Backbone as a printed PyTorch tensor [residue, N CA C, xyz], in Angstrom:
tensor([[[-48.8180, 127.5800, 100.8410],
         [-48.0890, 126.6110, 100.1730],
         [-48.1650, 125.1520, 100.6580]],

        [[-48.7050, 125.2410, 101.9660],
         [-48.8640, 124.0470, 102.6420],
         [-50.1720, 123.0700, 102.1380]],

        [[-51.1930, 124.2360, 101.9610],
         [-52.3100, 123.6760, 101.5310],
         [-52.1750, 123.1640, 100.1580]],

        [[-51.1710, 123.8440,  99.3380],
         [-51.1630, 123.5350,  97.9040],
         [-50.6100, 122.1310,  97.8260]],

        [[-49.6630, 121.7220,  98.8460],
         [-48.7510, 120.4930,  98.6100],
         [-49.8070, 119.5570,  99.3010]],

        [[-50.8080, 119.8220, 100.0850],
         [-51.7730, 118.8470, 100.5090],
         [-52.6420, 118.4610,  99.3690]],

        [[-53.5030, 119.4850,  98.6640],
         [-53.9830, 119.0350,  97.5870],
         [-53.2340, 118.2620,  96.4720]],

        [[-52.0920, 118.7890,  96.2340],
         [-51.2750, 118.0090,  94.9150],
         [-51.1990, 116.7620,  95.4960]],

        [[-50.7480, 116.4770,  96.9470],
         [-50.6550, 115.3180,  97.4180],
         [-51.4820, 114.2840,  97.2930]],

        [[-52.7750, 114.7500,  97.6880],
         [-54.1540, 114.1390,  97.6840],
         [-54.6020, 113.6230,  96.3320]],

        [[-54.3030, 114.2670,  95.0720],
         [-54.5880, 114.2320,  93.8800],
         [-53.8060, 113.0130,  93.4240]],

        [[-52.2580, 113.0710,  93.6860],
         [-51.4990, 112.0280,  93.2920],
         [-51.9070, 110.7540,  94.0150]],

        [[-52.3350, 110.8120,  95.1000],
         [-52.7340, 109.3880,  96.2600],
         [-53.9620, 109.0100,  95.2560]],

        [[-54.9220, 109.6520,  95.0580],
         [-56.1840, 109.2800,  94.4420],
         [-55.8710, 108.5430,  93.0540]],

        [[-55.0090, 109.3260,  92.0850],
         [-54.5700, 108.8430,  90.7240],
         [-53.9670, 107.3020,  90.8220]],

        [[-52.9900, 107.5680,  91.7790],
         [-52.3830, 106.0430,  91.8480],
         [-52.9810, 105.0210,  92.6420]],

        [[-54.4270, 105.3420,  92.7800],
         [-55.4960, 104.1880,  93.4140],
         [-56.2670, 103.7230,  92.3020]],

        [[-55.8550, 103.7070,  91.0110],
         [-56.5880, 103.3680,  90.0430],
         [-57.1940, 101.8220,  90.2130]],

        [[-56.1950, 101.1510,  90.5980],
         [-56.4740,  99.6110,  90.6200],
         [-57.1030,  99.1050,  92.1240]],

        [[-57.5780, 100.0060,  92.8560],
         [-58.0580,  99.6770,  94.3960],
         [-59.2110,  98.8650,  94.4440]],

        [[-60.0560,  98.6360,  93.1930],
         [-61.1400,  97.9040,  92.9650],
         [-60.4010,  96.1720,  92.8280]],

        [[-59.6150,  96.2890,  91.7890],
         [-58.7930,  95.3070,  91.6230],
         [-58.4570,  94.4100,  93.1300]],

        [[-57.7900,  95.2680,  93.7850],
         [-56.9720,  94.9280,  95.1920],
         [-58.2850,  94.4650,  96.0180]],

        [[-59.5520,  95.0390,  96.1190],
         [-60.4080,  94.6430,  97.0080],
         [-61.1280,  93.3600,  96.5840]],

        [[-61.1750,  93.1590,  95.3100],
         [-61.9920,  91.9710,  94.4690],
         [-60.7280,  90.8250,  94.6310]],

        [[-59.3360,  90.9130,  94.3400],
         [-58.4260,  89.9650,  94.5610],
         [-58.2420,  89.7440,  96.2860]],

        [[-58.4310,  90.4170,  96.9430],
         [-58.5050,  90.1550,  98.4360],
         [-59.4660,  89.1890,  98.9790]],

        [[-60.5900,  89.4920,  98.2290],
         [-61.5690,  88.4710,  98.7440],
         [-61.6280,  87.3480,  98.1910]],

        [[-61.0680,  86.7380,  96.9580],
         [-60.7600,  85.8290,  96.2050],
         [-59.7290,  84.6940,  96.7780]],

        [[-58.8980,  85.1820,  97.7290],
         [-57.8300,  84.4250,  98.1310],
         [-58.2320,  83.1140,  98.8630]],

        [[-58.0810,  82.0370,  98.2620],
         [-58.3810,  80.7680,  98.8420],
         [-57.0700,  79.8250,  98.8680]],

        [[-55.9000,  80.0200,  98.6810],
         [-54.7270,  79.0840,  98.4590],
         [-53.6750,  79.9060,  98.6480]],

        [[-52.5690,  79.1080,  99.1770],
         [-51.3270,  79.6010,  99.3610],
         [-50.8750,  80.6430,  98.1530]],

        [[-51.1790,  79.9560,  96.9420],
         [-50.5320,  80.4630,  95.6020],
         [-51.1670,  81.9330,  95.3380]],

        [[-52.4560,  81.8650,  95.5290],
         [-53.4420,  83.3100,  95.5270],
         [-53.1200,  84.3010,  96.3520]],

        [[-52.6520,  83.7010,  97.7350],
         [-52.1330,  84.6330,  98.7390],
         [-50.9900,  85.1710,  98.1500]],

        [[-49.9310,  84.4790,  97.7130],
         [-48.5230,  85.0040,  97.4300],
         [-48.7060,  85.7620,  96.3700]],

        [[-49.4080,  85.3670,  95.3090],
         [-49.6250,  86.1350,  94.0870],
         [-50.2080,  87.5690,  94.2410]],

        [[-51.2770,  87.8250,  95.2630],
         [-51.6690,  88.7770,  95.8810],
         [-50.6480,  89.9490,  96.7070]],

        [[-49.7430,  89.0430,  97.4490],
         [-48.7700,  89.8310,  98.0470],
         [-47.9670,  90.5010,  97.0720]],

        [[-47.3550,  89.8970,  96.4100],
         [-46.3890,  90.1350,  95.1100],
         [-46.8990,  91.1680,  94.1270]],

        [[-48.2470,  90.8240,  94.1030],
         [-48.8680,  92.0120,  93.0610],
         [-49.0010,  93.3030,  93.4180]],

        [[-49.1270,  93.2460,  95.0770],
         [-49.7890,  94.6310,  95.4080],
         [-48.6980,  95.3100,  96.8010]],

        [[-47.7140,  94.6720,  97.0210],
         [-46.8800,  95.1090,  97.9950],
         [-46.1240,  96.3980,  97.5880]],

        [[-45.8570,  96.7080,  96.5990],
         [-45.1470,  97.8160,  96.0290],
         [-46.1070,  98.9490,  95.4250]],

        [[-47.4150,  98.6160,  95.8020],
         [-48.4420,  99.6030,  94.8250],
         [-48.3050, 100.9580,  95.3960]],

        [[-48.2850, 101.9230,  94.9040],
         [-48.0980, 103.4070,  94.7280],
         [-49.3950, 103.6210,  95.6250]],

        [[-50.4530, 103.0640,  95.5830],
         [-51.8620, 103.3880,  96.3100],
         [-51.7340, 103.1510,  97.9450]],

        [[-51.8570, 104.1380,  98.7060],
         [-51.4840, 103.9240, 100.1050],
         [-52.8890, 102.9520, 100.7460]],

        [[-53.9410, 103.0490,  99.9810],
         [-55.2380, 102.2370, 100.5870],
         [-55.0950, 100.9860, 100.3990]],

        [[-53.8310, 100.3120,  99.5410],
         [-53.6450,  98.6970,  99.3170],
         [-52.9300,  98.3180, 100.5980]],

        [[-52.4290,  99.3350, 101.5840],
         [-51.5320,  98.7450, 102.6010],
         [-52.0920,  98.1470, 103.5420]],

        [[-53.4870,  98.5300, 104.1930],
         [-54.1820,  97.4510, 105.0590],
         [-54.4720,  96.0340, 104.0510]],

        [[-54.6730,  96.0260, 103.1920],
         [-55.0090,  94.7030, 102.3080],
         [-53.6400,  93.7290, 102.2350]],

        [[-52.7660,  94.5330, 102.0310],
         [-51.1870,  93.7770, 101.7470],
         [-50.9820,  93.3670, 103.3900]],

        [[-51.0620,  93.9840, 104.3620],
         [-50.9590,  93.9190, 105.9250],
         [-51.6840,  92.4770, 106.2810]],

        [[-53.0430,  92.5170, 105.6370],
         [-53.9160,  91.3590, 106.2170],
         [-53.3850,  90.0150, 105.5640]],

        [[-53.3330,  90.4760, 104.2750],
         [-52.4780,  89.1900, 103.6160],
         [-51.2820,  88.5740, 104.2130]],

        [[-50.2330,  89.5270, 104.4590],
         [-49.1480,  88.8490, 105.0820],
         [-49.6720,  88.0850, 106.4440]],

        [[-50.3930,  88.4180, 107.2340],
         [-51.0770,  87.9890, 108.4090],
         [-51.6610,  86.7080, 107.8930]],

        [[-52.3150,  86.4630, 106.9240],
         [-52.7540,  85.2150, 106.3530],
         [-51.7390,  84.2370, 106.0330]],

        [[-50.7170,  84.6390, 105.6420],
         [-49.4760,  83.6540, 105.6000],
         [-49.0730,  82.7820, 106.4180]],

        [[-49.5510,  83.0660, 107.8540],
         [-49.2600,  82.3990, 109.1240],
         [-50.3580,  81.1150, 109.0240]],

        [[-51.2750,  81.1710, 108.2950],
         [-52.1730,  79.8920, 108.2320],
         [-51.5490,  78.9180, 107.3020]],

        [[-50.7850,  79.5340, 106.2710],
         [-50.0030,  78.3760, 105.3440],
         [-48.4880,  78.0100, 105.7170]],

        [[-47.9320,  78.3800, 106.6750],
         [-46.6120,  78.1660, 107.3250],
         [-47.2870,  76.7740, 108.2230]],

        [[-46.0620,  76.1130, 108.4150],
         [-46.0830,  74.7100, 109.0280],
         [-45.5010,  75.1820, 110.5120]],

        [[-44.2300,  75.6890, 110.5600],
         [-43.2160,  75.9960, 111.6560],
         [-44.1040,  77.3300, 112.4500]],

        [[-44.2090,  76.9200, 114.1140],
         [-44.9400,  78.0140, 114.7570],
         [-44.2900,  79.2890, 114.9550]],

        [[-42.7820,  79.4850, 114.8900],
         [-42.3930,  80.4570, 114.8510],
         [-42.3560,  81.3600, 113.7050]],

        [[-42.3100,  80.8370, 112.2630],
         [-42.5610,  81.4540, 111.0280],
         [-44.0890,  81.8560, 111.0870]],

        [[-44.9580,  81.2620, 111.6770],
         [-46.3010,  81.4650, 111.5690],
         [-46.5080,  82.8100, 112.4150]],

        [[-45.7910,  82.9030, 113.6550],
         [-45.7060,  84.2520, 114.3640],
         [-45.1380,  85.3230, 113.6140]],

        [[-44.0600,  84.9160, 112.7950],
         [-43.3260,  85.9020, 112.3380],
         [-44.2200,  86.5070, 111.2150]],

        [[-44.8260,  86.1640, 110.4100],
         [-45.9090,  86.5180, 109.5300],
         [-46.8180,  87.2070, 110.1990]],

        [[-47.6630,  86.8360, 111.3050],
         [-48.8800,  87.2730, 111.6530],
         [-48.0830,  88.7760, 112.3770]],

        [[-47.0100,  88.9580, 112.9340],
         [-46.3910,  90.0200, 113.6580],
         [-46.2590,  90.8860, 112.5710]],

        [[-45.6100,  90.3900, 111.7290],
         [-44.9470,  91.6510, 110.3650],
         [-46.3060,  92.2700, 109.9130]],

        [[-47.2300,  91.4040, 109.5130],
         [-48.7770,  92.1020, 109.0830],
         [-49.1760,  93.0260, 110.3360]],

        [[-49.4540,  92.4810, 111.2990],
         [-50.0180,  93.1730, 112.3370],
         [-49.3470,  94.5920, 112.3310]],

        [[-48.0260,  94.5110, 112.5020],
         [-47.1100,  95.8880, 112.6340],
         [-47.8100,  96.7640, 111.4940]],

        [[-47.6170,  96.3690, 110.2140],
         [-48.2700,  97.3440, 109.1560],
         [-49.5330,  97.4420, 109.3220]],

        [[-50.3270,  96.8640, 109.6680],
         [-51.8670,  97.0640, 109.7320],
         [-52.2910,  98.1290, 111.0120]],

        [[-51.3880,  97.7950, 112.2980],
         [-51.7110,  98.7280, 113.2450],
         [-51.0940, 100.0510, 113.1500]],

        [[-50.0250, 100.1770, 112.4290],
         [-49.3490, 101.4440, 112.0930],
         [-50.2400, 102.0850, 110.9000]],

        [[-50.6910, 101.4250, 110.1350],
         [-51.7100, 102.2160, 109.1370],
         [-52.7290, 102.9010, 109.7630]],

        [[-53.4490, 101.9550, 110.8610],
         [-54.9700, 102.4470, 111.4000],
         [-54.4220, 103.6750, 112.3820]],

        [[-53.0040, 103.5410, 113.0480],
         [-52.9740, 104.7320, 113.9240],
         [-52.6440, 105.9910, 112.8510]],

        [[-52.3340, 105.8390, 111.9340],
         [-52.1380, 107.0420, 111.0470],
         [-53.4870, 107.3200, 110.3960]],

        [[-54.1860, 106.3700, 110.1170],
         [-55.4020, 106.7260, 109.4580],
         [-56.4980, 106.0960, 110.4580]],

        [[-56.9380, 106.5920, 111.4820],
         [-58.0230, 106.0270, 112.1880],
         [-59.2330, 106.1450, 111.7210]],

        [[-59.5330, 106.8180, 110.7070],
         [-60.8810, 107.0930, 110.4240],
         [-61.3510, 106.1980, 109.1160]],

        [[-60.2250, 105.3830, 108.7770],
         [-60.2000, 104.4250, 107.4860],
         [-61.0060, 103.4070, 107.9440]],

        [[-62.3280, 103.3640, 107.3260],
         [-63.3670, 102.2730, 107.5290],
         [-62.7170, 101.2340, 106.7860]],

        [[-62.1750, 101.0660, 105.7550],
         [-61.5680,  99.7410, 105.3670],
         [-60.6890,  99.1800, 105.9460]],

        [[-59.6220, 100.0100, 106.6150],
         [-58.6320,  99.2100, 107.4800],
         [-59.1060,  98.7380, 108.5910]],

        [[-60.3660,  99.5290, 109.0120],
         [-60.8160,  98.9340, 110.4900],
         [-61.5490,  97.4500, 110.0720]],

        [[-62.2200,  97.2710, 109.0850],
         [-62.8970,  96.2120, 108.5410],
         [-61.9320,  95.1220, 108.4000]],

        [[-60.8920,  95.1400, 107.8490],
         [-59.8810,  94.1780, 107.5190],
         [-59.4000,  93.7750, 108.7330]],

        [[-59.4950,  94.7420, 109.7490],
         [-58.9290,  94.1640, 111.0750],
         [-59.9510,  93.5790, 111.6270]],

        [[-61.1550,  93.8350, 111.5190],
         [-62.3080,  92.7150, 111.9560],
         [-61.9600,  91.5810, 111.4230]],

        [[-61.7800,  91.2710, 110.2900],
         [-61.8600,  89.9140, 109.6850],
         [-60.4490,  89.5450, 110.3990]],

        [[-59.1260,  89.8990, 110.2670],
         [-58.3270,  89.2780, 111.1740],
         [-58.6800,  88.6200, 112.3300]],

        [[-59.0430,  90.0410, 113.2620],
         [-59.4640,  89.4960, 114.6950],
         [-60.4380,  88.4490, 114.7770]],

        [[-61.3070,  88.1680, 113.5940],
         [-62.4010,  87.3800, 113.9140],
         [-61.6500,  85.8820, 113.4180]],

        [[-60.6150,  85.5130, 112.8420],
         [-60.0840,  84.4090, 112.5050],
         [-58.9380,  83.9010, 113.3140]],

        [[-57.9670,  84.7610, 114.0040],
         [-56.9350,  84.5670, 114.6820],
         [-57.1670,  83.7240, 116.0930]],

        [[-56.5300,  83.0580, 116.3100],
         [-56.5550,  82.0020, 117.6940],
         [-56.6650,  83.4000, 118.9570]],

        [[-57.8010,  82.9190, 119.9850],
         [-57.3630,  83.8460, 121.0080],
         [-56.4330,  84.0840, 121.6510]],

        [[-55.5310,  83.1390, 122.0390],
         [-54.0420,  83.2220, 122.8370],
         [-53.2750,  83.9380, 122.0510]],

        [[-53.3560,  84.7410, 120.9790],
         [-52.5960,  85.7470, 120.2190],
         [-52.9540,  87.2060, 120.6750]],

        [[-54.0440,  87.3720, 121.3680],
         [-54.6260,  88.3330, 122.1110],
         [-55.0170,  89.6230, 121.0750]],

        [[-55.2280,  89.2750, 119.8190],
         [-55.5680,  90.3340, 118.8630],
         [-57.0120,  90.1280, 118.7970]],

        [[-57.8330,  90.5860, 119.6730],
         [-59.1820,  90.4950, 119.6030],
         [-59.8630,  91.7610, 120.1530]],

        [[-58.8940,  92.5480, 120.6760],
         [-59.2960,  93.4100, 121.8890],
         [-60.2230,  94.6780, 121.2300]],

        [[-60.0290,  95.0250, 119.9290],
         [-60.5790,  96.0150, 119.2910],
         [-61.6730,  95.3080, 118.1160]],

        [[-62.1640,  94.1050, 118.3420],
         [-63.0990,  93.5710, 117.5310],
         [-64.5800,  94.5960, 117.4860]],

        [[-64.6420,  94.3230, 118.9710],
         [-66.2180,  95.0460, 119.0190],
         [-66.1650,  96.5570, 118.6660]],

        [[-65.0480,  97.2300, 119.1310],
         [-65.0800,  98.7230, 118.6820],
         [-64.9870,  98.9720, 117.2560]],

        [[-64.1840,  97.9130, 116.6120],
         [-63.9930,  97.9870, 115.2650],
         [-65.3580,  97.7990, 114.3460]],

        [[-66.2210,  96.8880, 115.0180],
         [-67.7420,  96.7020, 114.4230],
         [-68.3670,  97.8020, 114.7680]],

        [[-68.3240,  98.3650, 115.8360],
         [-69.2700,  99.6520, 115.9380],
         [-68.9060, 100.6700, 114.7160]],

        [[-67.5740, 100.7950, 114.9010],
         [-67.0670, 101.9880, 113.9500],
         [-67.3020, 101.7880, 112.8260]],

        [[-67.2370, 100.7820, 112.2220],
         [-67.5810, 100.3800, 110.7490],
         [-68.8340, 100.4970, 110.3450]],

        [[-69.9980, 100.2020, 111.3790],
         [-71.5280, 100.0010, 111.2740],
         [-71.7100, 101.7470, 111.2930]],

        [[-71.0360, 102.4390, 112.2210],
         [-71.5030, 103.9110, 112.1070],
         [-71.1360, 104.5260, 110.8490]],

        [[-70.0000, 104.3240, 110.3220],
         [-69.1170, 105.2290, 109.3450],
         [-69.2700, 104.5100, 108.0500]],

        [[-69.7510, 103.3360, 108.0280],
         [-69.4650, 102.8900, 106.4260],
         [-70.2790, 103.9660, 105.5220]],

        [[-71.7760, 104.5140, 105.7940],
         [-72.8580, 105.0170, 105.1330],
         [-72.3450, 106.1960, 104.6010]],

        [[-71.4580, 106.8450, 105.4000],
         [-70.8350, 108.2410, 105.2200],
         [-69.5210, 107.9800, 104.3240]],

        [[-68.8250, 106.8780, 104.2630],
         [-67.7940, 106.9080, 103.3680],
         [-67.7980, 106.9020, 102.0060]],

        [[-66.5440, 107.1460, 101.2650],
         [-66.8460, 107.0780,  99.7950],
         [-66.5340, 105.9220,  99.0380]],

        [[-66.6870, 104.5570,  99.9030],
         [-66.6600, 103.2020,  99.3000],
         [-67.8640, 103.2370,  98.3730]],

        [[-67.8690, 102.3050,  97.2210],
         [-68.7930, 102.2320,  96.4380],
         [-69.9060, 101.3610,  97.3130]],

        [[-71.0890, 101.7290,  96.8780],
         [-72.2890, 100.9960,  97.8080],
         [-72.3910,  99.4540,  97.5480]],

        [[-71.9310,  98.9330,  96.7680],
         [-71.9260,  97.3430,  96.4270],
         [-70.7530,  96.8910,  97.4490]],

        [[-69.6670,  97.7100,  97.7040],
         [-68.4990,  97.3190,  98.6640],
         [-68.9560,  97.5120, 100.1080]],

        [[-69.7450,  98.6150, 100.1820],
         [-70.5200,  98.7980, 101.6880],
         [-71.1990,  97.5360, 101.8550]],

        [[-72.0140,  97.1250, 101.3380],
         [-72.8380,  95.8600, 101.3920],
         [-72.2400,  94.8310, 101.7400]],

        [[-70.9450,  94.4270, 100.8450],
         [-70.1140,  93.2960, 101.1250],
         [-69.6830,  93.4090, 102.6610]],

        [[-69.3140,  94.7000, 102.8000],
         [-68.6010,  94.9630, 104.3370],
         [-69.4150,  94.1750, 105.2960]],

        [[-70.8930,  94.8880, 105.0680],
         [-71.5300,  94.6450, 106.3950],
         [-72.2670,  93.2360, 106.1610]],

        [[-72.3340,  92.8510, 105.4780],
         [-72.6750,  91.2520, 105.0650],
         [-71.4250,  90.5740, 106.0160]],

        [[-70.1260,  90.7770, 105.7160],
         [-69.4070,  89.9270, 106.1630],
         [-68.9450,  89.9680, 107.3520]],

        [[-69.2120,  91.1880, 108.0790],
         [-69.2970,  91.6250, 109.4890],
         [-70.2880,  90.9360, 110.3520]],

        [[-71.5810,  90.9660, 109.9650],
         [-72.7810,  90.6140, 110.4380],
         [-72.7260,  89.3590, 111.3920]],

        [[-72.0730,  88.5550, 110.9580],
         [-72.1450,  87.0990, 111.7350],
         [-70.9010,  86.9000, 112.7590]],

        [[-70.2530,  88.2240, 112.8730],
         [-68.9320,  88.3490, 113.7130],
         [-69.5760,  88.9660, 115.3040]],

        [[-69.4360,  88.1990, 115.8660],
         [-69.6630,  88.6470, 117.5710],
         [-68.3920,  88.7950, 118.4400]]])
């Protein structure tokens, strides 16, 4: 009975992720506060679990558009909590680790959110070939993390 429930759940999760390609594309085209806010609005209530790390990363990016330091930290911590919770529940998710790399490479060092960057880079490079991500997206991920040290 449990196996049947798991299979049905996976079926619905996959069916609810029909827009994941849009999420990936839209995330990588965020270049303004307006696009960021639109992205967050469009995908926050998505039924697709795979959108969670993208939304979390976008929430963290909101910090760069806030002027007031406490507000910056609030956005950052809110997104960080969501992203870290997702990774804790899905430690083998290559996309979530990739998104964490992107965030870690951009945030100021004094926030201390760069401790996993080398581990994540190694993980992504090792696991990406066996993932179910489209080959073109795998190549984009590898291209984006290549210059990060």
